[in-house]
N, C-alpha and C positions, 0 to 999 in steps of 0.2 A: 265244768267247762262248757257242756252243752247248754246249760241254763243261761250262762253268760252270753253265748252266741245267740240263743233264742231271744234273749232280752234285747240284744243289739239289733237283730233283724226285725223284731217286733217294733222297736222304737223307729227304726229306719222306715219300715213300711207305713206305720201310722203317721209319722211326722213329715216325711219327705215324699215318698212315692204316692200315697193317696192324695196328698195336696197337689202334687204335680199333675196327676191324672184328672183331678177335679178342675184344675186350671185349664188343661188342654181341652177337656170336655166343654167347659164354658166358652172357650175361644171358638171351638168348632160350631157350637150352637149359635154364637153371635155371627160368625161368618155365614152360616146357613140361613139365618134370619135375614141378614142383609142381602144375600144373593137371591133369596126368594122374593124379597120386596123389589129388588132391582128388576128381576125377570117379569113380575106381574105389573109393575108400574112404569117401567122404562123400556127394557129390551123387547118384551112381548108386543106392546103397542107400536113400537118403532118398526119391528119386523113385519107386523101385520100391515102397517101403513105402506112400507116399501113394497110388499106383495100386492097391495091394491093398486099402487101407482104402476107397477110393472104390468099387472093384468090389464089395466086400462090402456096403457101404451100398446101392448100386444094386440088387444082386440080392436082398438079404434084407429091405430096408425099403421102398425106393421101389417096386419092382416089385410087392411084395405089396399095398401101399396102392393102387396103380393098378389091379391086378387086382381088388381088393375093390370099388373104386369102379366099375370097368367092369361087374362082375357085378351090382351094385346098379342101375346104369342100365339094363342089359339086362332085369333083372327088372321094373323100372318100365315100360319100354317094352312088354314083353309084357302087363302089366296094362292099360296104356292102350290097346293095340291090342285087347285083349279087350273093354274097356269101349266102345270106339268102335264 
């Protein structure tokens, strides 16, 4: 009886489970390869480009505007202090 069960389990393991695991492993490797390629060739460059655009916008537009507003407020504060 046990030899029969062992034979069935061995056949099941060799012909079904191992093949299924091999298929799943191959699928995961394919997905990982595609994801890695996408990150290095698409997503990474896009995110770096977006970061450069935002950095340029912050340093060349937003900071200048804030510095101008800050200077105007300081000037007004000096005038009001003098008047007071």
